[in-house]
KEROLUM-717337 format. One record per residue (C-alpha): residue in one letter; y, z, x. Coordinates in steps of 0.5 Angstrom, whole numbers, plus 500, padded with zeros to 3 digits. Each point is the difference from the previous one (the first is absolute). Layout:
# KEROLUM-717337
<node><rest>A</rest><north>Y</north><up>Z</up><east>X</east></node>
...
***
This chain:
# KEROLUM-717337
<node><rest>L</rest><north>600</north><up>166</up><east>646</east></node>
<node><rest>L</rest><north>496</north><up>507</up><east>499</east></node>
<node><rest>A</rest><north>503</north><up>501</up><east>509</east></node>
<node><rest>V</rest><north>507</north><up>499</up><east>499</east></node>
<node><rest>G</rest><north>502</north><up>504</up><east>493</east></node>
<node><rest>A</rest><north>497</north><up>506</up><east>503</east></node>
<node><rest>L</rest><north>505</north><up>498</up><east>506</east></node>
<node><rest>A</rest><north>505</north><up>500</up><east>496</east></node>
<node><rest>L</rest><north>500</north><up>506</up><east>497</east></node>
<node><rest>T</rest><north>498</north><up>504</up><east>506</east></node>
<node><rest>L</rest><north>506</north><up>498</up><east>503</east></node>
<node><rest>A</rest><north>505</north><up>503</up><east>494</east></node>
<node><rest>A</rest><north>496</north><up>505</up><east>499</east></node>
<node><rest>A</rest><north>501</north><up>502</up><east>507</east></node>
<node><rest>S</rest><north>507</north><up>500</up><east>500</east></node>
<node><rest>G</rest><north>500</north><up>505</up><east>494</east></node>
<node><rest>I</rest><north>502</north><up>496</up><east>495</east></node>
<node><rest>S</rest><north>499</north><up>501</up><east>493</east></node>
<node><rest>P</rest><north>497</north><up>498</up><east>495</east></node>
<node><rest>A</rest><north>504</north><up>495</up><east>494</east></node>
<node><rest>P</rest><north>500</north><up>501</up><east>494</east></node>
<node><rest>V</rest><north>496</north><up>496</up><east>499</east></node>
<node><rest>T</rest><north>493</north><up>503</up><east>498</east></node>
<node><rest>V</rest><north>494</north><up>494</up><east>501</east></node>
<node><rest>V</rest><north>493</north><up>502</up><east>496</east></node>
<node><rest>V</rest><north>493</north><up>496</up><east>502</east></node>
<node><rest>G</rest><north>493</north><up>504</up><east>498</east></node>
<node><rest>Q</rest><north>497</north><up>503</up><east>505</east></node>
<node><rest>G</rest><north>494</north><up>496</up><east>499</east></node>
<node><rest>E</rest><north>503</north><up>493</up><east>500</east></node>
<node><rest>D</rest><north>496</north><up>495</up><east>504</east></node>
<node><rest>T</rest><north>504</north><up>499</up><east>507</east></node>
<node><rest>L</rest><north>505</north><up>493</up><east>497</east></node>
<node><rest>V</rest><north>502</north><up>505</up><east>496</east></node>
<node><rest>Q</rest><north>502</north><up>506</up><east>504</east></node>
<node><rest>L</rest><north>502</north><up>494</up><east>505</east></node>
<node><rest>A</rest><north>505</north><up>498</up><east>494</east></node>
<node><rest>A</rest><north>502</north><up>507</up><east>499</east></node>
<node><rest>K</rest><north>503</north><up>502</up><east>506</east></node>
<node><rest>E</rest><north>502</north><up>492</up><east>502</east></node>
<node><rest>I</rest><north>504</north><up>500</up><east>495</east></node>
<node><rest>Q</rest><north>503</north><up>508</up><east>502</east></node>
<node><rest>R</rest><north>501</north><up>497</up><east>507</east></node>
<node><rest>Y</rest><north>505</north><up>494</up><east>496</east></node>
<node><rest>I</rest><north>504</north><up>506</up><east>496</east></node>
<node><rest>Y</rest><north>500</north><up>502</up><east>508</east></node>
<node><rest>L</rest><north>503</north><up>495</up><east>502</east></node>
<node><rest>L</rest><north>506</north><up>498</up><east>494</east></node>
<node><rest>S</rest><north>502</north><up>508</up><east>501</east></node>
<node><rest>R</rest><north>498</north><up>503</up><east>506</east></node>
<node><rest>E</rest><north>497</north><up>506</up><east>496</east></node>
<node><rest>L</rest><north>492</north><up>501</up><east>500</east></node>
<node><rest>P</rest><north>498</north><up>501</up><east>493</east></node>
<node><rest>K</rest><north>494</north><up>504</up><east>497</east></node>
<node><rest>L</rest><north>493</north><up>497</up><east>499</east></node>
<node><rest>Q</rest><north>496</north><up>504</up><east>497</east></node>
<node><rest>H</rest><north>494</north><up>499</up><east>496</east></node>
<node><rest>E</rest><north>501</north><up>503</up><east>493</east></node>
<node><rest>L</rest><north>506</north><up>500</up><east>494</east></node>
<node><rest>P</rest><north>506</north><up>505</up><east>502</east></node>
<node><rest>A</rest><north>502</north><up>503</up><east>492</east></node>
<node><rest>L</rest><north>505</north><up>495</up><east>497</east></node>
<node><rest>P</rest><north>505</north><up>500</up><east>500</east></node>
<node><rest>T</rest><north>501</north><up>500</up><east>508</east></node>
<node><rest>D</rest><north>507</north><up>501</up><east>504</east></node>
<node><rest>A</rest><north>497</north><up>493</up><east>504</east></node>
<node><rest>D</rest><north>498</north><up>494</up><east>499</east></node>
<node><rest>V</rest><north>493</north><up>498</up><east>498</east></node>
<node><rest>I</rest><north>496</north><up>495</up><east>503</east></node>
<node><rest>V</rest><north>491</north><up>499</up><east>498</east></node>
<node><rest>V</rest><north>496</north><up>497</up><east>502</east></node>
<node><rest>G</rest><north>492</north><up>497</up><east>498</east></node>
<node><rest>H</rest><north>497</north><up>503</up><east>495</east></node>
<node><rest>L</rest><north>506</north><up>506</up><east>498</east></node>
<node><rest>A</rest><north>503</north><up>494</up><east>498</east></node>
<node><rest>L</rest><north>496</north><up>498</up><east>496</east></node>
<node><rest>D</rest><north>499</north><up>507</up><east>496</east></node>
<node><rest>L</rest><north>508</north><up>501</up><east>499</east></node>
<node><rest>A</rest><north>500</north><up>493</up><east>498</east></node>
<node><rest>A</rest><north>495</north><up>502</up><east>495</east></node>
<node><rest>T</rest><north>503</north><up>506</up><east>497</east></node>
<node><rest>Y</rest><north>507</north><up>495</up><east>499</east></node>
<node><rest>D</rest><north>497</north><up>495</up><east>497</east></node>
<node><rest>A</rest><north>502</north><up>496</up><east>506</east></node>
<node><rest>T</rest><north>492</north><up>498</up><east>502</east></node>
<node><rest>P</rest><north>501</north><up>493</up><east>503</east></node>
<node><rest>V</rest><north>495</north><up>494</up><east>499</east></node>
<node><rest>F</rest><north>499</north><up>497</up><east>506</east></node>
<node><rest>T</rest><north>497</north><up>492</up><east>500</east></node>
<node><rest>H</rest><north>498</north><up>501</up><east>509</east></node>
<node><rest>K</rest><north>497</north><up>504</up><east>504</east></node>
<node><rest>E</rest><north>505</north><up>499</up><east>504</east></node>
<node><rest>H</rest><north>505</north><up>501</up><east>494</east></node>
<node><rest>H</rest><north>505</north><up>507</up><east>500</east></node>
<node><rest>V</rest><north>506</north><up>503</up><east>497</east></node>
<node><rest>L</rest><north>506</north><up>502</up><east>502</east></node>
<node><rest>K</rest><north>501</north><up>507</up><east>494</east></node>
<node><rest>T</rest><north>506</north><up>504</up><east>498</east></node>
<node><rest>I</rest><north>500</north><up>504</up><east>495</east></node>
<node><rest>R</rest><north>503</north><up>506</up><east>498</east></node>
<node><rest>A</rest><north>495</north><up>507</up><east>501</east></node>
<node><rest>A</rest><north>503</north><up>506</up><east>495</east></node>
<node><rest>G</rest><north>506</north><up>496</up><east>503</east></node>
<node><rest>A</rest><north>500</north><up>500</up><east>506</east></node>
<node><rest>P</rest><north>499</north><up>492</up><east>503</east></node>
<node><rest>V</rest><north>494</north><up>498</up><east>503</east></node>
<node><rest>H</rest><north>497</north><up>494</up><east>505</east></node>
<node><rest>L</rest><north>493</north><up>498</up><east>498</east></node>
<node><rest>V</rest><north>496</north><up>496</up><east>505</east></node>
<node><rest>M</rest><north>494</north><up>496</up><east>496</east></node>
<node><rest>A</rest><north>495</north><up>495</up><east>502</east></node>
<node><rest>P</rest><north>493</north><up>500</up><east>499</east></node>
<node><rest>S</rest><north>498</north><up>498</up><east>507</east></node>
<node><rest>D</rest><north>501</north><up>504</up><east>506</east></node>
<node><rest>I</rest><north>503</north><up>496</up><east>503</east></node>
<node><rest>G</rest><north>504</north><up>498</up><east>494</east></node>
<node><rest>V</rest><north>504</north><up>506</up><east>501</east></node>
<node><rest>L</rest><north>502</north><up>500</up><east>507</east></node>
<node><rest>Y</rest><north>503</north><up>493</up><east>498</east></node>
<node><rest>G</rest><north>503</north><up>503</up><east>493</east></node>
<node><rest>A</rest><north>503</north><up>507</up><east>506</east></node>
<node><rest>Y</rest><north>503</north><up>493</up><east>505</east></node>
<node><rest>R</rest><north>503</north><up>497</up><east>493</east></node>
<node><rest>L</rest><north>503</north><up>506</up><east>499</east></node>
<node><rest>C</rest><north>502</north><up>500</up><east>506</east></node>
<node><rest>E</rest><north>503</north><up>494</up><east>499</east></node>
<node><rest>A</rest><north>503</north><up>503</up><east>494</east></node>
<node><rest>H</rest><north>504</north><up>505</up><east>503</east></node>
<node><rest>G</rest><north>503</north><up>494</up><east>505</east></node>
<node><rest>V</rest><north>495</north><up>499</up><east>506</east></node>
<node><rest>R</rest><north>498</north><up>493</up><east>502</east></node>
<node><rest>F</rest><north>493</north><up>498</up><east>504</east></node>
<node><rest>R</rest><north>501</north><up>494</up><east>505</east></node>
<node><rest>L</rest><north>494</north><up>498</up><east>503</east></node>
<node><rest>H</rest><north>504</north><up>503</up><east>507</east></node>
<node><rest>G</rest><north>501</north><up>507</up><east>498</east></node>
<node><rest>D</rest><north>503</north><up>503</up><east>493</east></node>
<node><rest>V</rest><north>508</north><up>501</up><east>497</east></node>
<node><rest>V</rest><north>502</north><up>507</up><east>499</east></node>
<node><rest>P</rest><north>506</north><up>501</up><east>498</east></node>
<node><rest>A</rest><north>503</north><up>507</up><east>503</east></node>
<node><rest>G</rest><north>503</north><up>504</up><east>495</east></node>
<node><rest>A</rest><north>498</north><up>495</up><east>493</east></node>
<node><rest>W</rest><north>494</north><up>507</up><east>497</east></node>
<node><rest>R</rest><north>503</north><up>500</up><east>494</east></node>
<node><rest>G</rest><north>496</north><up>505</up><east>496</east></node>
<node><rest>V</rest><north>496</north><up>497</up><east>494</east></node>
<node><rest>L</rest><north>501</north><up>495</up><east>498</east></node>
<node><rest>P</rest><north>499</north><up>496</up><east>493</east></node>
<node><rest>L</rest><north>494</north><up>495</up><east>501</east></node>
<node><rest>D</rest><north>496</north><up>496</up><east>494</east></node>
<node><rest>V</rest><north>496</north><up>495</up><east>507</east></node>
<node><rest>S</rest><north>493</north><up>498</up><east>498</east></node>
<node><rest>E</rest><north>497</north><up>494</up><east>505</east></node>
<node><rest>S</rest><north>494</north><up>496</up><east>501</east></node>
<node><rest>P</rest><north>498</north><up>495</up><east>507</east></node>
<node><rest>L</rest><north>501</north><up>493</up><east>497</east></node>
<node><rest>F</rest><north>495</north><up>499</up><east>505</east></node>
<node><rest>D</rest><north>493</north><up>503</up><east>502</east></node>
<node><rest>V</rest><north>501</north><up>499</up><east>508</east></node>
<node><rest>R</rest><north>508</north><up>501</up><east>501</east></node>
<node><rest>G</rest><north>500</north><up>498</up><east>509</east></node>
<node><rest>L</rest><north>502</north><up>498</up><east>506</east></node>
<node><rest>H</rest><north>496</north><up>494</up><east>504</east></node>
<node><rest>P</rest><north>504</north><up>500</up><east>506</east></node>
<node><rest>F</rest><north>498</north><up>493</up><east>506</east></node>
<node><rest>H</rest><north>498</north><up>502</up><east>506</east></node>
<node><rest>D</rest><north>503</north><up>492</up><east>503</east></node>
<node><rest>F</rest><north>507</north><up>504</up><east>500</east></node>
<node><rest>A</rest><north>504</north><up>505</up><east>505</east></node>
<node><rest>E</rest><north>501</north><up>506</up><east>495</east></node>
<node><rest>G</rest><north>492</north><up>498</up><east>498</east></node>
<node><rest>P</rest><north>495</north><up>505</up><east>500</east></node>
<node><rest>D</rest><north>497</north><up>499</up><east>507</east></node>
<node><rest>W</rest><north>505</north><up>502</up><east>504</east></node>
<node><rest>W</rest><north>501</north><up>507</up><east>496</east></node>
<node><rest>T</rest><north>498</north><up>507</up><east>501</east></node>
<node><rest>E</rest><north>496</north><up>505</up><east>497</east></node>
<node><rest>D</rest><north>506</north><up>504</up><east>497</east></node>
<node><rest>D</rest><north>501</north><up>492</up><east>498</east></node>
<node><rest>Y</rest><north>494</north><up>500</up><east>495</east></node>
<node><rest>K</rest><north>503</north><up>508</up><east>498</east></node>
<node><rest>I</rest><north>507</north><up>498</up><east>498</east></node>
<node><rest>V</rest><north>499</north><up>494</up><east>495</east></node>
<node><rest>F</rest><north>493</north><up>503</up><east>497</east></node>
<node><rest>T</rest><north>504</north><up>506</up><east>499</east></node>
<node><rest>Q</rest><north>507</north><up>495</up><east>497</east></node>
<node><rest>Q</rest><north>494</north><up>497</up><east>494</east></node>
<node><rest>A</rest><north>498</north><up>506</up><east>497</east></node>
<node><rest>K</rest><north>507</north><up>503</up><east>501</east></node>
<node><rest>M</rest><north>502</north><up>492</up><east>497</east></node>
<node><rest>R</rest><north>493</north><up>500</up><east>494</east></node>
<node><rest>M</rest><north>496</north><up>495</up><east>505</east></node>
<node><rest>N</rest><north>493</north><up>501</up><east>502</east></node>
<node><rest>F</rest><north>497</north><up>495</up><east>503</east></node>
<node><rest>F</rest><north>501</north><up>496</up><east>507</east></node>
<node><rest>G</rest><north>498</north><up>495</up><east>503</east></node>
<node><rest>L</rest><north>500</north><up>496</up><east>507</east></node>
<node><rest>H</rest><north>500</north><up>493</up><east>499</east></node>
<node><rest>A</rest><north>496</north><up>496</up><east>503</east></node>
<node><rest>D</rest><north>499</north><up>492</up><east>502</east></node>
<node><rest>P</rest><north>493</north><up>499</up><east>499</east></node>
<node><rest>Y</rest><north>498</north><up>497</up><east>506</east></node>
<node><rest>N</rest><north>502</north><up>492</up><east>502</east></node>
<node><rest>T</rest><north>495</north><up>495</up><east>503</east></node>
<node><rest>S</rest><north>506</north><up>494</up><east>501</east></node>
<node><rest>K</rest><north>502</north><up>506</up><east>506</east></node>
<node><rest>E</rest><north>496</north><up>503</up><east>507</east></node>
<node><rest>A</rest><north>496</north><up>507</up><east>496</east></node>
<node><rest>S</rest><north>504</north><up>503</up><east>506</east></node>
<node><rest>G</rest><north>507</north><up>502</up><east>498</east></node>
<node><rest>A</rest><north>501</north><up>496</up><east>492</east></node>
<node><rest>D</rest><north>496</north><up>505</up><east>496</east></node>
<node><rest>E</rest><north>503</north><up>507</up><east>498</east></node>
<node><rest>P</rest><north>498</north><up>507</up><east>503</east></node>
<node><rest>T</rest><north>497</north><up>502</up><east>493</east></node>
<node><rest>V</rest><north>496</north><up>495</up><east>499</east></node>
<node><rest>W</rest><north>492</north><up>500</up><east>501</east></node>
<node><rest>V</rest><north>497</north><up>492</up><east>502</east></node>
<node><rest>G</rest><north>493</north><up>499</up><east>498</east></node>
<node><rest>L</rest><north>494</north><up>497</up><east>498</east></node>
<node><rest>P</rest><north>499</north><up>501</up><east>493</east></node>
<node><rest>S</rest><north>494</north><up>503</up><east>501</east></node>
<node><rest>Q</rest><north>502</north><up>507</up><east>503</east></node>
<node><rest>V</rest><north>503</north><up>501</up><east>494</east></node>
<node><rest>N</rest><north>496</north><up>505</up><east>497</east></node>
<node><rest>S</rest><north>500</north><up>499</up><east>491</east></node>
<node><rest>D</rest><north>506</north><up>505</up><east>498</east></node>
<node><rest>G</rest><north>505</north><up>497</up><east>506</east></node>
<node><rest>T</rest><north>498</north><up>504</up><east>507</east></node>
<node><rest>R</rest><north>498</north><up>497</up><east>506</east></node>
<node><rest>W</rest><north>494</north><up>504</up><east>504</east></node>
<node><rest>C</rest><north>502</north><up>494</up><east>507</east></node>
<node><rest>S</rest><north>507</north><up>499</up><east>503</east></node>
***
């Protein structure tokens, strides 16, 4: 994800694109996922508007001519200042709130965890028309409409959400390349999924072992399995 985002921004800079009237703000000391969330917002606004937003680590003086989007802890601090502190019910709960700070509309992307902030960033992109699918993104060109009046609060219904593909199909994971896996994992994050498991049928005692076992299934004796689930022999 970091590589893709950096490539898009590098290409934009090389093409001489001037900054759009949008400023994305994220604290200098934020962890990797929160920094990524801000860069993904910057990247998708560029894809929506073909103009590159400014990314900075301090709040600008408000009001400003630019649309302002604040991500992470700085967003929580600003929400507290304007009596808009959210109540979170889950570590991945994410809140998008538009407030008026010094008379200017400001998007806030808030969550109690780093991954929640990243999910909130992708939810913000969806609020502006982007759609995420397993095969790729749907980005309506020219759809950036500035800061919208948002009041979104979303928490997952299930702690584990993801994909469980079967092997025995032509489109199954046995045929996937390393790049295929990377694309799937990247898109899963955008769709707020957090699990990927390879389906594996157990050993079939009615058939010969060769050809009857899934590639990821290990066949052995109970005595070859350690108490922590690891095996000492294969």
